[in-house]
N, C-alpha and C positions, 0 to 999 in steps of 0.2 A: 743493610743487611740488617737482620733483626735481632733486633735489640737482647740482650736476657733479662729475665723478668723480673722482677720485687721478687725477693725471698718473703713475705709476705702473702702475692699473691697465688704463692704456688699452692698444691696437695699439701705436698713435705713439706716440709726444712729444709735445707740441705746439711750432713752431706747430703744427707737418702731422696729429694725430691720425689718422693716416691708412689706412684698415681695409686690412688685410692683404689682403682680394680684389679690393680695387678698386687698385690698387698692381701694380709689375709684381715681384710680391715674393710668394712661392705660401709658403708653411707643411710647414714638413717635418717624417711624422713619427715615433718611432721605428721601426722596422723586426721582428716579433716573430726573437727565433735557434730552434730546434730544440727547447728545451727549453719556449719557452712558446706549441707550435702544439699542437693539438688535434686527433683521430682524422680528423676531416670536414672540418681544416683542410688537408690534403696536396691535396685537390686541387689548393683553390687555389691552395697556393703551386706544383705539376706545372703548371699553365696561366700563373703569372708565367715559371717560367723554360723554357715556353720561347715566349715575348715575349717573353725577357731574346733569347731568341738571333735571332730577326723582328722585330729594328725596323720594318720598313714596315710587316707586321703591325697593333703597334700606331699606325702614326701613319695606316694607312685609320679604324681603332677611334677613335680622335682625333678622325676631323673627321668622322667620324659622329654621335660625342655630340655634336659640337659643332654642328654645323647642327643636330640635333632640340634644343638646348636653347632656355628664355624661348620657344616650338612652345604653342598655346595645344594643352588639353587636350578644347573644344568645348563646355566649362560653358558656362562665359558666355555663347559666339555662342546655346547652344541655349534660357538663360532667356526669358521674354514681356518683350517693347521695354520695357516700362514699369519695369519690376529694372534692367532696363539704362542705362537715363538715371541711373537713382539711384547704379549702377556707375560710371556716369561720371561727375555728381555727386558723389559721393568722390573720385574719383580727379581731382578741380580743389577740393578741399577739402585733397585730401594735395600740390595743388604752393603751396598756402600760406603750407602746413605744410612744407616742406621752405626759399621762401622767409624763411623765418621764422631757420631751421638752420642756411644763408650768414653769414643776418646774425649770428647769434648767432660763427659760427667766425670772421669776420672780427674782431667784437669785443676776441673773447679773443687771439687774431694782437693789436691794439690794445693789447692790453693789457699785453701778452707786454711788445711793444715801451715805452710807457711803462714800466715796472721798471729794464731796462736798460738804458734811462735810466742811473738810478737810478743799479743795481749799474755800473756802467763808474767811476765814481773807486772804487769800493775795488777794484776788479778795478786798476788802475793805479796804487793805493798797493803791492797789492804785488807786482809786479811789478816799481817800485821798491822796494823791500826781499829783496827773492830779488836780486836785479841790483846790489844794495850799494852803491845810488843815498840810499837814504836810513837811517834808521835808526827802528823800529819808537817808538813813545808809548810816556811812563812806563803811562798808561791802557790802551795797547792791551794790553801786556804784563800789567797785571795781570788783567785781563779774560779771554786764557788762558791765566792759568799759573789762577784761579779754573775753568775748565773741566779742568785736570788730575786726575788718580790722587793722592793721595796717595803710594803707589811707585812711581808717574814723577818727581816731585819730589823723598824722597827719596834718590834714584838721579841724579838729577840734583847734590843736593848737597855728594852722595859727586868728584861727575866732575868737581868744579867747578877747586879743584889745575892738573888733570889739564890742561884746556881751558887755560886762564889760561898754564899754561908751554908749548904750543905760539903761534905761528905764527895771530894771529889771521886770519880769516878771511875774505873780502867779501864779504857777502850768503850767499846760503840756496847752496855748490855741489848742482849736479845736482839740485837740483831736478826739474824736472818729470824729469824724468829717471826718477827713484825716486819719482815720481808715477804715472806712468804703468808701468809694473813691477808697481807693486802692484793697479793697477784688470787682470782679468781676462781681460778680454776681447783689450784691446790686450796686455799681458804673450804673449799667444802670439805674436803676429805680431815679437815685438824680438828679433834674432836677434843672440850675441856682436859684431855686427863693427857691427850700430848705433847698442850704445851708444854706438859714441866718435865717431858723429856727433851719436848726441842729447845730450849731453854741453853741448857748445854752443847747446841747447834754450835763448832766453832766454825765453820768453813762449808760453801758448797763448792762444790769446781769437778771439771770433767774434762777429760779425756780421748783422744783415739787411738783405735783398735787399728793392727799392725794392716789388717784387711776391709771393706767399709763398715765399717760399728762402730758405738761410739761408751765410755764409761759414766755414771757418773755415780761419785765419790762425797761421799757429805761425812763430815771431823766431827767427836763428838767428843767433849771434853771427862774426864770423873765423875758417876753418875749414879745415881743412888736407884736402875729402872736395865740395866744391856753390859756387856762386859766389854763390850767395843768400843775398839778408839776408833774403826769407819767402818762404817755400810752400803757394800755399791752394791752400784746395780749396770749390768753392759745390754744393752742393746747393741742385736745382731741380727745380720744378714743378709743374704740368697748368695749366692757363689755366683750366680750366672745375673748377665744384665738384662729385666726388663725390656719390653719395646718400650718404645725410643731413647734405650740406653741409661731407664734408671735405676738404681738401685731397690729393689724391692727387701722393706722390711718383713724379717722374718721369726725373730724372734726374743724376747731377754729373759734375765735370769737373773736370780737378786737374792745379797750373802741374806745366807741363818745368823739370826742377830741371838747373841747368848745370853738369856731377858734375866736377869737374878731372881730367886725364890719368893713366888705372889705378884710379878712385879710385870710382865705377860701385856702388854699396852693394846694385843688384839684380842683376846679371847672377857670375857666375863662369869664370875662363880649364881647358878642362877638354883640358890635351896625352894627343895620340894621338900612340906611333911608325907609321910603317909603311918599308915595308921595299920596293924595287924586284922588282915578277920576275926583271926580266932582267938586270942592274948586283947585285941584294943589297944597291945601299946604303941609308939608310934615315933617312930621316926625320923632326920631329918636328914633325907638326901641334896650333897652335890654334887654337880655335872658341870664340868666345859665348856662354854657352848661360843662358836665365833663372834668379835662382836666389832663392830665398823669400828677405826685407824686407819693413824697417814699410813704408817709400819708394815698398814695389809702389802705397798705400795715395793714393797722391797718379794716379795712375794706372787709378781704375776704370774694370770693363769699365759693355759699352754695353749697353744693352734689344735681347732680338732679336728681330731681325721675325717677321711677323703670317707665313710662306713659310717663315718659318726653324726646321729641324728638331733633336733633339736638345737642347730647350732650357734643360732640371732640370741643367744642371751655371753657367749660367749666372746664372739664379734665382737658385738658394741664391749664385752671390755676388756678384747683387744685396743680396738679403738681408743676411749680411756682412758687405758697405760700405755700408747704409744704416744696419746696425742698430751697427756703431762709430760712426761720422758722428754721430746720439745718439745712444751714451753719453757724448763725448769732448762735446759740446757742454748733454749734460743732469746729468752726473752733475764729470766731467775736473775740465774750465774753472768749475763752482756753487764746489765744495766740493775743488778743486784742495792747499789742509792737510792734509786729514781721508785723501786717500788719498794721499799722501808719508808723515804717520803713522803709513801703514796704517790710519788706525779707522775707513774707511768701511769696510774690510771684515769687522765683525764685521754690521751691515746687508747684503749684498755677502748672504752663508751664509743670515741669516735670510727677507730673499726667497724662495733657491734653493731650501729644508726644507722653509717653509711653505705645505703643499699641503691645505686642506680633501678629498684626492682619497687622501690614503694615512694608514696608521696604524702606527703600531710594532708587535709579535706578537714575542712572546720569546722564544715559542717556534716558529715560521718561522724564527725564527732560527738559534738552535738545533742544527735538522733541516738546513740550509740548511751553517752554518760543520761542524757530520759530516760531511757528505758533500758538501765540501769540501775538507777535510782528507786523507780518500778519493782522489777525482784528483789532489790535488796529490803523493798520496802514491806510488801509480801511474805517474804523469806524472813523477817523478822516476823510479824505476826502467826506466820503457821507454827515456829520455833521456841512461842516466850518459854509454854509448856513440855518443851524437850529436855533435855541430862545437854546439859555441858560434854563438848570431844574428846575424849579422855589424849592425852599428849603422851609420842614416843617419848616408853620408860629406855633413863641414861644410860647407858654403858657404864656402870655401878660394879667398882672392885670391891666385894665383899668377904 
C-alpha cells in the first residue's frame, strides 16, 4: 500500500490537492535568456518573436491545436473487436478506481475538518494572548522557553532590566503585521501605506465551507482607514471532482472594503496641470488611478471565459492569488508565532534550495564570477556619463 504523500510535495495543498492541469492555473516555465540559447535555438527564438508580433496568428494556432487534443490516433479502433472489449473492460475497472480516489479525497477532507476543530481552541487562545485579554500559563511559557536557543535566552536576560523600565505593553503589538512581513509571498504585497492599516489587524483565521472550499477571515480593531470589523475572502471549488478524485479550484470572492473618505489604500490621486489654449488659464485635474496594495487581495481576478483571448496574464494572476490563499491557510495561520519570530524562514530557504536537479560546481562558479567582474567593469566605463535610473514612484496619497 502506497504512503500518503507529504503535503508540501503536492501540487496544491489540501483540502483541495488541486492539480495544476485541472485548475484554471497555468504552470510557468522560466524563459531562457540569450546566454542560454544554443545556435539551433535561434530559429525558434525568431519564430517566437514573429508570433509575439502577430497575436491573431497565435490565437489561430492555439485554436487548431485545441481541436486536435483528445483525438484518437486510430490505433485502438484498428484493434480486433475482442481486444477492444478488453480495453473497454479496463476502462470499467479504472472507473471503480476513480470512485475510490474520490472517496479517499472526501475522507481526507473530513479528517482535516476533524482536526481543525481540535486546532480551533488553540487559535482562540493565541488570539487572546496576542490582543492582551489573557496571559499565557506558566506551563505554556516554560514549554516555549525550552524550545528557545541558549543565545536567545542570554539576550533576553540582558534586556530584562530595560524592558521592565518601559511602560508595560498590552499583548503583542503588531503581531500579525510582523508575521506577514516575514512570509515571503505576502511581504512583496505589503506597501508602507498598508503597514499603517495592518497594525490594526488583531487576528487571521479560516473556516471550511460546507462544500469543498475555505474562507480566510481578517479581523481588525477600530481604525482610520475603513469601517469593516472583518474582511474575508472565500475560495470556491468546482462541484465535480477532477481526474484522480481531486478537488478543482474554481474561483475566489472577497468582501467589499468600506473605505473611509480619502483613505482608500488601493488607489492614489494623480494631479496634472492643464492650460487652456484660448485663455491661457491653467487648472489642476486630479484623477484616481489603481495602486499596488495588499488590500487588492480582497478583489481577486475572475477566471477568463472560453472565448477570451490574451488570458495568460489573467491565469498568472489567478495562480498567484490561489497560492497566496494557500500560503495563508497552510503556513501563516497554523504557525503564526514562527513567522513572527522569523524562525519559519529557515525552513522556507531549505525548501527553495533543496532541489535534486541542481548541484554545486565550484569551478563553474569561479568562471562565472570572473566573467561577471569583467562585465561590471565594462558596464561601469560605459555608464559613467549616463543619467541614473529613475526609481519607480511610490503610491502616495495626495
